[in-house]
N, C-alpha and C positions, 0 to 999 in steps of 0.2 A: 503494498499499499505506500503511499504516498505518505511524505512526516507528519502530515497536519492531520494524518489520519492512524496514529500510533497510540495504539492499545496503552492507557494506564492502568487498567487492573491488570498487565500480565510484568509490565516493568519493560516491555521491548512491541518491536512490530511485528505481532504475531498472526498476521489473517486478518482479514474482511471481515464484519457480521456475515451473516447468513445472508440477512436483509441487502448491505449492501453490493456480495459478488452476484446474488441472484439477479439484483437491479442492472449490473455491470456488465452482466452477459446477455440482459435484453437489450440496452442500449450501443450494445458493439463495444470496440475498441476503446473508443474514449481517447484515439492516438490520431497521429495526421496521419491517415490510410492511406492519401493520395501523394504523399510525399513516400511513405515507404511504398508503395506500387510503382511509381515513378524510378525511383535510386535501385532499386534492387534487381534491377534487371541483368546489369552484369557481376553483383553481387551474389546473387541466386545461381547462375548459371558457377561460379568459384564453389559457392557452398554446397552445391552437391555434386562436384566433379569427383570423380573416382580416380580420373587418369591422370593422377598428377604426378610431378617432378619426384622421382628418388634419389635419395643421396648420392651424388657425382654426376645425373644425367643432365643432359644439356635441354634446358627448355627455352627461354629467351635469350637473346645474346646475349654476350657476356660485355661485363662494365669493366673499365680501367680503375683498383681501386685506386690509382696513384693518382684518379681526378678529383676522389672527394676531397671537396674545399673544405667544410665543414665536421667537426668532430661528430662521427657517425654512433658514437658509445655514448648517449644520450640517457639510456636507459639503465645502465650499467649493465653487473653481470649476476650471476646467479648459477649452482645448481643443487642438482636433486636426486632424491631416489638411490641412496647407496646401497650399493651391495659390498660384497665382500674383495670383488676384483676390478671394481668399476664405479664411476659415478656419472651422472649427466650433467654434462655444461653448458650452459645457455647464454646466447643473448640476442640483439637485435638490433641491427644497424638502422638508425632514424634520427639524422642529423637536425630534422626538422618534425618533432614529434608531436606536434600540433594537428599536424598534415596525414590526412589519409594514405597518402604514398610513403609518408615520412622523409621528405625530402628528396628521393631518391629516381633514380630514371628506374623502366622497368625492364631492368637486365638482372642476370644472376651474376654476382659478384661471390670473388676467390675470399674466404678468411680463413689467416694463420692463427691457430692456437698451441697452447703449450702447457705443460702441469710438472710441476717442481717439486724436491722435497721443503723448499726453501722460498724466503720471502723475494731476495733478490734473483732468484732465476738462475743460481748458479750449480744448482743438481737436478736438472731436466731430465724427468726420468718417462716423459710419452711428448712426443708435438707431432703435429698434422694439419691437413688444410680440408676446410669443411666449403660447401656451399650456399651463399644464402642466395633461396630464390625470389624472385619478387610475388611469385604465386602465395608466399608465405610469410608476405610481409616482412622479406630480408634477415627472419631469425634464422637462429641456429642452434641447433643441437647436435652436442656431440657427446657419444657414448665413450668415454674416453676407458678402456681396458687396458689390463696388463698390470694393474695398481696390486701393491701390497697392501693386504688387510689390517684394516683397525690403524689406520695411519692418518695424519694431515696430512693436508696438500694444499699449494696455490696455482692459480690456475691465472689465464690474460687471452685477449685475443688479439688480433694483429689485421687492419684491413688500409692498405696503401700506406702511408704516413702515420697512421693514427694508431696507439693502443691505447686498449683498453683499459680499466680500473685493475684493481689484482683483488681477484676472489679468493677466500679461503675455505675449501670442503675436507672432509674426511670419508673413507670409504667404512664399509660397516666390518665389524669381528667375524671371522670365518665362522660356516654356518656351526661346527661340532664346539667351536670354542667356548673354554666356562669362565667366560664374560661376569665379573664380578658386581660390576656397575655401570650403569646409562642414563646421562641424564639428558632429558628433551625437554621440548620447551610447546607449549599449545597456544594458535592464536584465531584471531576469528572477525567478521567482521568491521570493515575497514572502508565506512562511507566518508571518501575523499572529502565532502561540503558538511561535513559533520566534526571538522577541527583537526587536527597538526597530529601526525604519527609520532607523537613525543616517545609511545610506550616502546616505537620500534626503536630509535635512538639506545634505549636501556637495555632491550634484548639484544643487541649488536654487541653489546660490552660484556652480557654473560658468557658462562663458560657452559656449553651446552651442545652437544653430538649430534642436534637434528632438531630442524624445528618443523612441528605439525601443522598443517594451515588448515582448517574445518569448515572454509566457505564462506563464502562473499566476499570475497578479494574484491571485486569489483561491485558497484553498484550504478542500475541503469537508469535511474534519477537524474534531473538537469543537477547543472550543478552554474550555478551564475558568474559572472563575469569578476566578481571578487572572493570569490571561490568557498560561498557558502559562509559560515562558521568561521571560517580562518579569516574572512572579512579584509582580504589584500587591500594594501592603499599604495603596494608599491609596483603593480602591477594589473593587467587586467586579459581575465582569460578568454579567447575565442568565444565567440556569439556562438559558436555550432555546439559548445557542450551547454549552451541551457536549453536542451532539449533531451526529450527519453532516448537511449539508445536504440534502434530500430535494425539498420545493414551492417554487413560488415567491415563498411568503411566507420559506421559512427563509434563498434564493438574497439577498433583497433585504435582508434585516435584516443577513445576513452582509456584504454591501458596505456598509451601515450601519457596521459596526464598522472594518473597514477604511479606511474614507474618513474616520473619524473621528481619524485619527492625526495627527498635525499637521506630521511630516515628509515625509508621502506627499502632504498638500493641498499643504505649502509646495512640493513639486518641480510637482506640476501646476499652480499659479500662476505658478510660472516660467518656464515653457515649454511648448509646444506637444506634445503625443503621441500619436504614429503608434502602435497598438494592436492584438496579435494574442495570438489565445487560444492555450494549450496542452491539457491534460487536466484539471488541478486546477479549474478552474471549472467543469467538469460532474461527473466521477469520475475518479480514477485510472486512467491506459493503457487507458480505453475508444479503439475504434476503429470509426469509423463509426458504424454502429445498433449494434455489438456492447458491451453492456457487460463489465466489469470480472468480476461476479460474476453468475451464474447465474439474472436476473433474466429475466421472459418478456421479448420487445423489444417488445410496446408499452408495456410500465409504463417502460421505459430509456426511450424516446422520452417520455413525458410527463417526465418526469423531463431528457431533452436538449432540451426545448421549454423548460421553465419555467427552466432554465441560458444559454439563451441568451437570453431575454427579460430579464434581470437583467440579464445581460452587456450588451444594447445600452443600457439604460435608465441606467445609470453608467458609461458611458464615453462619449468624443467621439466619435460615429461621426454619420456624414449618413444621409439616408433610405434611399438602397439597402443601406445596413447591417441595416436593421430586419428581423429576422426575419420568418417566416409559419410558427407551429407550430415544429417540430423542425432547420427549414432557414434555414440562413444565410450570406449571400453575403460574407464577411469577407476575401476573397483580392482585390487590388486594387492600382492603381499611383499611384505618386507620382515628380513629375518637378523639379527641383533645377537649372533651367536646363539647360546643355548639359553641366554637370559631372557630374549623378551621377542614373541611373535607379533608382528602389525599387520591385521586383517584390514586395510583402508574402503571403509564402503560409501558407494553412491546411494542415498536415499530420497532422490528427487526425479532421476531419468525413469524408472521404473515402477514407480508409485501408483499405487488406485488414487481416482480422486478425493481430495480430504470431503467426507463424510458430513453431511448437514450444511453445504455451505461454505466450508471454512471457518476460522476464528475459535473462539470459546464457546462450547455448547455443552448441555449435559447427554451424556452418553447416551445411547440406546442401539436397537436392535440394526441399525444401518452402522454406525460405526465399529459396532461387534463383530461383525459379520466376518467368519472365519475364512472367506472368502479375499477380505481385502490384505493386501501386502505394500507392504512399505520399500522392497527390498525387489521385490520381480522372482519368482522361482529359483531362475538360475541363478542368479547370486546370493540367495538363500544357502541352497545347494553347495556351493562354492565354498562358503563361511563356515559351516557346519562339517562340509570336508574336512578342510582345511584343518579344522580340530581336533577330528580325529587322528591326524599325523602329525601335529605337532608336539615337539620334546620338548616345549619353552618353559622357563618358570613363571612367564608373564605371557598373558596373553591380551594382546591391547588392540581395541578395536576404533579407530579414529572415525567420527562420523560426524553427521551434521546436525540432528536436532533431537529437542532433548527425548532421553529413553526413557527415565524412570517417570513414574504417575506425578501429576501435579494439581493436585486439586487446588480450585481456585479460593475457596472459604472451608471453617473448620466444622462447621456444622449446617444441616439442612441443604439441599438440594444442591447440589455442587457442577461447576463445568470443570473441561478439562479443553485442554489444545488440541484441535483436530489436524491442524497442520506437525505435531508431534507424535510421536510414537504413541502417545496414550489415544489418539485416533486411531489407530490398528494396532488392536491391543493382541489381537490374535496372533499376527504375524510376530511383532515382541514374547508371545509365550513359546511359537516355535523356535525364535532363538534361543531361549535360555534353555527351552529343552534340549536344545541340539547340544548345548554347553554343557549340561549336566548329563545326559548321554556319551559325551566325549571325554568325560571326565577333568574338564575343564575347571583347577581349583582358585587359580587366579586370576579373574576375570576382570579387566579396567574397559572403560566404555569413555572414549573422549569425545567431547561435544561443542559444537559452538552456538550458534544462531540465536541467540536467547537473549543476548547484551548485558548478560548478568555472570558473576559469577557463582557456582553454586557446588556443594559437592553432596554424592546422597550415596546410600548403603541401597544396593539394588536388594530387592525383598525377589526370594520366592512367590509369594503372594503378596499384592501391596495393599491388599483388602484389610491385609492380617498383620499388623506391626509386629507384631511376635513372630513373624513368620520368620525361615533362616535366613541369613544375609546371604547371595550369591554370587555377590560382587560390588565392583566399585564403579560411581559414574563421577568425575570430572569436568566441569562446564567451566570452558575457559571465555570469561567478558568479552565483549568487544573490544578494539584498539581504536576507534571511535563512535561506533552506530550509536546513536541517542544520545550524544554529545557529552558534557559532565557525567551526567550520572548522579548517584548519592549512594553513600554507606547503608543507607536503610532505606529503600523505595517505599512506595505508600501502599507498596500490598504488602509489606516483610514480614507483619504482625500474622495476615491471614495465612500465609501461604506455611511461613513455619510452623503454626499450628495445626494446618490441616493436612502438612506432611514430615511427620516424626521421622521419616527416614532422613528427609534433608538433615543433614550436620551443617551447612553453611550457606550462607547468602550474601553477596554483599554486589552493589551494582555501580561501581565505580570501573573506570577502564584499567585495561591494562592485558595482563597475557597469563598462565599459568609456568611453571617451572616443576617439574615430575624427574626426583630422582629414585630408578627402579635400583634396589640391589637384591641378594641373592633370599634376605630375610624379610625384607623390607621395603614398602614403598613411601617416598613421604613426597607430599605435593604444597609447593607454596604461592598461594595465591597472590600477584605482584601487580598493585593498582596504582595510580596516578589520580593529583586534587584536580585536574582541569585538562582537556584537553581542545577548549576554544582559545586559549591561550598559550603558548608554546613554552618548553621547556621547564615543565610540574618537576620535581623529582619523580621517582618511584620509592615504594613503600611494601613492607609487606604485610598483608590484609588478614591472615588467617594461616595457620599451617595444621595440615593432617597427613598422619600415617597409616597404612594398612601393613599387615601383617600379612606375609605368605602363607597360606593354608590358614587364615582366620580373616578371612575379608570383614569388611567396615571398616570406616573411617575415625580416627580420635584423633583430637587434638595432638599435636606434636609437644 
């Protein structure tokens, strides 16, 4: 929904009311459809094309990189999805990032890359050349292989006379390694127009092995010339940002806006990221092939294809994640020795439409229909089958929306969020049953989306507070979305009383640090006091531990 339609009952934008969503579908898109239909001819052809250039294949004519006269590395560098012997290295050439073509001609460009053990690149271990194709917005995805496990590396790119900033990354431990500790961060929800990325500046300085981004990396909403809540007085953003993203060019330029932020670039340069999306990378609260508003399905799938294409172009993702039209296999599995298995989910692309028109509703037969799914059948099988094969101490599930039950009031008739797992209780129960059948003892769910920090005990039966605790859920607050927030949002008393399995609730911005050990895990909820003004310090709002073999959060 639009920022003006934020729900005060939940502490975030948790979806339209049933009446609003039904009315919106009857009224139609509520968007400039003429602009969409007239501007998406070329974008649609690109979005649905399947015969696109593979790495090293000639497509358009080659551009001599020596003729690039402006710095092409304005979007920085990033790395992601670390494996024991490789890591994905990313950059995108865009001398003019606010322009649809990035300020480059429609030709392919050779880009050199190197990865070393030291920041000065005196001990280079791998180097090569990649091709930046105009069809992929001159993005570069290098799968740097042949690396030693569990090591820090430094990397950079070259194009003509230009050298990128240096990035720092690391590989995962060997699959069988008896790793004793792993520290990771979780972040989500970074609406550019809601404030400064102060949390990312602090995260860049943290000592973590990997960062999990849990969705809403991008927002489709308009950004005015002053940058929304940032209130720029020293610059004026182009007018084309002051509209909702619809086309491939729109999404590409919006990533250009986000990735020019220096704090976001610093975090990417400091740590490898593992990314998954939620809804705003495409459109608020869409479900599968069902849009939020009443546009024709084929029109929405064009938009979804454009959004997915731009997402892949602008994230450190490998070739298997490259989309084909409106489809993209984003769920995937990563291992960090025998300490942790990470099953990264996509709870947006395959889900059933939200029950009762979305929003917070009284649960009933529609939401509790056993046929409803959050993940789709194939992803659900993949998840539970992966648990059966897991030998990891901790099984961690990075995903998007609140997993544990959240009643809105402690007494009388209560409502639940139809966009979260509460709107798909049968799907949640199948996942928990799968974990139990697989013998998963140390289940941890990582969540974003809700613009607040939560800590939950995951219960076998949420209707019975005394039932067995089967896992923990750590919810990362937003980086900026919702603006400054408050330590105790207006619904703090209601939610904490209504949900005894909720062990922590804080409404400020920030991120979560999780330290996994062989005997216990510790979660530190890191918050900043403000994001509408830059430079706020970071503090720890709460710290909790959960013991291996004894799930449940207790204060550290």
